[in-house]
N, C-alpha and C positions, 0 to 999 in steps of 0.2 A: 618299083612302086613302094611308097613308104608304108611302114607297118607300125601300128601302135600296139605296144604290149603293156598290159596293166597287171600288176601283182596285187592279189586280194587275199587277205588273211580270212580264213573261215573259222567259225567258232569250234571249239573242241567238241568231240563226240559225234560229229556228223557222219552218217553212213555214206558210202560211195555214191549211191543214187542221189542223195541230198547234195553232195558236193557237185556232182554233174549238173543238177538242176540249178544250183547257185551260179555255176560258171556260165551256163547258157543264158540265165536271166540277166547276169551282169553284162554279157556281150550284147544282148538285145537292147538293154537299157542304154548302154554307151552308144550304140549305133543310132538309137532314136534321138538321144540328147545331143550328141556331138556331130551326127551326120556322117560319121566314118566308122568303118569296121575296126574292132579292137580284139586282139588276142588276149584272153584273160588266163592268167596262171594262178591257180590257187596254191597258197603256201600255208604251212602250219601256223597255229596261233603263236605269237611271240617272235616270229621271224623278222618282221619289219621293224626297223629302228624307230623309236619314239622320240618326238621332239616337243618342246614346250612353246614353239613358235610356229608360224605358218611356213612350212617347208616347201621348197621348190624341188620337186622330185622328177623332173623331166630330164631324161638322158637321151640326147640326140646322137645316135650312132650312125647316121646316114653316111657321113664322110668316111668313116672306118669301113663300112660295108662296101662303098664304092672302091676303095683301095684294094680290098680283098678280091673283088670281082675283076678289077684291072689286072692284078697279079695273076689270077687264074687265066685270063684271056691272053696275057703276054707270056705266060709260063710254058 
C-alpha cells in the first residue's frame, strides 16, 4: 500500500503537546482534503529548503521500496 509522508516545519517555541496537536490536525486536514491518509513528520524551523519558485517536492519511492521487499523475499 502506498504511503504519503509530509514534512511540516513547526514554528519555534512550541511545546510538545502543541506539536502533537499540530501533527494530528495536519494529518486530519490532509485526509479530508486529499482523501488519503498521510504521515506527517514535524521538523525544526529552517530545516526545509526555501525556493523562490513553485517547487515540486514529491518524491516517489515506491519502486525503491518494491526492490527492497523483493530482496528480502528472495534473500
